[in-house]
Kinemage of the C-alpha trace (Angstrom):
@kinemage 1
@onewidth
@group {chain A} dominant
@subgroup {mainchain}
@vectorlist {calphas} color= white
{ca met a 1} P -140.530 116.651 -107.996
{ca ala a 2} L -138.608 117.087 -104.771
{ca glu a 3} L -135.297 117.042 -106.680
{ca gln a 4} L -136.361 119.737 -109.181
{ca pro a 5} L -136.337 123.410 -108.181
{ca asn a 6} L -139.550 125.340 -108.148
{ca gly a 7} L -141.630 122.168 -108.370
{ca gly a 8} L -145.113 121.492 -107.061
{ca phe a 9} L -148.335 119.749 -107.942
{ca leu a 10} L -152.084 120.218 -108.093
{ca ile a 11} L -154.501 117.660 -106.770
{ca pro a 12} L -157.774 117.702 -108.733
{ca pro a 13} L -161.166 117.016 -107.187
{ca asp a 14} L -161.209 113.228 -107.233
{ca leu a 15} L -162.965 110.903 -104.767
{ca thr a 16} L -160.272 108.198 -104.975
{ca ile a 17} L -157.447 110.616 -104.240
{ca ser a 18} L -159.542 112.292 -101.531
{ca thr a 19} L -159.732 109.083 -99.567
{ca leu a 20} L -155.948 109.124 -99.479
{ca arg a 21} L -155.667 112.788 -98.370
{ca asp a 22} L -153.699 111.985 -95.207
{ca gln a 23} L -151.119 110.059 -97.191
{ca val a 24} L -150.959 112.653 -99.958
{ca thr a 25} L -150.423 115.589 -97.587
{ca ala a 26} L -147.857 113.582 -95.581
{ca leu a 27} L -145.877 112.709 -98.729
{ca ala a 28} L -145.917 116.331 -99.907
{ca ala a 29} L -144.673 117.515 -96.478
{ca arg a 30} L -142.032 114.815 -96.152
{ca his a 31} L -140.566 115.668 -99.566
{ca ala a 32} L -141.036 119.408 -99.129
{ca val a 33} L -143.109 119.787 -102.304
{ca pro a 34} L -145.737 122.527 -102.385
{ca ala a 35} L -149.180 121.411 -103.454
{ca ile a 36} L -152.457 123.010 -104.183
{ca tyr a 37} L -155.535 120.964 -103.353
{ca ser a 38} L -159.163 121.197 -104.483
{ca asn a 39} L -160.685 120.753 -101.022
{ca arg a 40} L -160.052 122.415 -97.668
{ca leu a 41} L -159.882 119.015 -95.907
{ca tyr a 42} L -156.327 118.655 -97.214
{ca val a 43} L -155.341 122.013 -95.716
{ca val a 44} L -156.859 121.108 -92.380
{ca arg a 45} L -154.723 117.956 -92.460
{ca gly a 46} L -151.501 119.887 -93.162
{ca gly a 47} L -151.660 120.727 -96.863
{ca leu a 48} L -150.449 124.103 -98.112
{ca val a 49} L -153.307 125.639 -100.086
{ca ser a 50} L -156.707 124.660 -101.376
{ca tyr a 51} L -158.843 126.369 -103.961
{ca gly a 52} L -162.043 124.849 -105.176
{ca ala a 53} L -165.782 124.860 -105.244
{ca glu a 54} L -167.532 125.447 -101.955
{ca phe a 55} L -169.581 122.420 -101.091
{ca gly a 56} L -172.117 124.047 -98.835
{ca gly a 57} L -175.841 124.567 -98.821
{ca glu a 58} L -176.133 126.336 -102.142
{ca ile a 59} L -174.749 123.454 -104.224
{ca phe a 60} L -176.985 120.948 -102.413
{ca arg a 61} L -180.072 123.125 -102.946
{ca arg a 62} L -179.311 123.337 -106.616
{ca ala a 63} L -178.916 119.577 -106.781
{ca ala a 64} L -182.211 119.107 -104.949
{ca ser a 65} L -183.949 121.201 -107.588
{ca tyr a 66} L -182.570 118.922 -110.262
{ca val a 67} L -183.846 115.853 -108.376
{ca asp a 68} L -187.286 117.512 -108.192
{ca arg a 69} L -187.301 118.254 -111.880
{ca ile a 70} L -186.303 114.654 -112.727
{ca leu a 71} L -189.007 113.271 -110.433
{ca arg a 72} L -191.527 115.454 -112.188
{ca gly a 73} L -190.611 113.888 -115.526
{ca glu a 74} L -187.820 115.977 -117.034
{ca lys a 75} L -185.116 113.971 -118.755
{ca pro a 76} L -181.687 114.344 -117.095
{ca ala a 77} L -180.126 114.731 -120.542
{ca asp a 78} L -182.274 117.815 -121.151
{ca leu a 79} L -181.128 119.596 -117.993
{ca pro a 80} L -178.381 122.159 -118.420
{ca ile a 81} L -174.983 121.583 -116.896
{ca gln a 82} L -174.335 123.744 -113.855
{ca gln a 83} L -171.084 125.035 -112.560
{ca pro a 84} L -170.328 126.091 -108.982
{ca thr a 85} L -170.775 129.780 -108.257
{ca lys a 86} L -168.830 129.925 -104.972
{ca tyr a 87} L -165.211 128.987 -104.471
{ca arg a 88} L -162.984 128.828 -101.366
{ca leu a 89} L -159.337 129.673 -100.805
{ca asp a 90} L -157.818 128.133 -97.730
{ca ile a 91} L -154.190 128.571 -96.610
{ca asn a 92} L -152.152 126.685 -93.999
{ca leu a 93} L -149.422 129.029 -92.707
{ca lys a 94} L -147.720 126.269 -90.699
{ca ala a 95} L -147.268 124.278 -93.906
{ca ala a 96} L -146.041 127.372 -95.758
{ca lys a 97} L -143.445 127.997 -93.009
{ca ala a 98} L -142.274 124.382 -93.124
{ca leu a 99} L -141.716 124.777 -96.893
{ca gly a 100} L -139.924 128.072 -96.442
{ca leu a 101} L -142.645 130.011 -98.250
{ca glu a 102} L -144.018 133.385 -97.301
{ca ile a 103} L -147.592 134.024 -98.352
{ca pro a 104} L -148.056 137.692 -99.305
{ca pro a 105} L -150.566 139.612 -97.170
{ca ser a 106} L -152.561 140.470 -100.320
{ca val a 107} L -153.180 136.756 -100.773
{ca leu a 108} L -154.006 136.156 -97.077
{ca val a 109} L -156.773 138.755 -97.077
{ca met a 110} L -158.413 136.930 -99.996
{ca ala a 111} L -158.499 133.645 -98.137
{ca asp a 112} L -161.715 132.301 -96.694
{ca glu a 113} L -159.684 130.565 -93.964
{ca val a 114} L -156.089 130.891 -92.775
{ca ile a 115} L -154.849 128.111 -90.530
{ca glu a 116} L -151.983 129.129 -88.327
């Protein structure tokens, strides 16, 4: 990817890859390849941008209500699938500068967190 112009990659939400987030962000930086991650922990560790579900109180409360329903006798297969309702956009300006990228102000104002 580093040899191709306008390249980049997307890291999906995956527990296995997440355990290697330091190595993944270091490789992307070393080879100057932009990457978008699914979790802000990558951006905190030097990644460029993350966009993904916000894993805060709301998602855990919803999960707890499912546990309650199952413990009261409902079958898990009968429960509807839920999707996240809140998403986060996090941007690391230091990483953008190292890649020679300028993030437009219109994108920066949409971010939940901008790391400088």
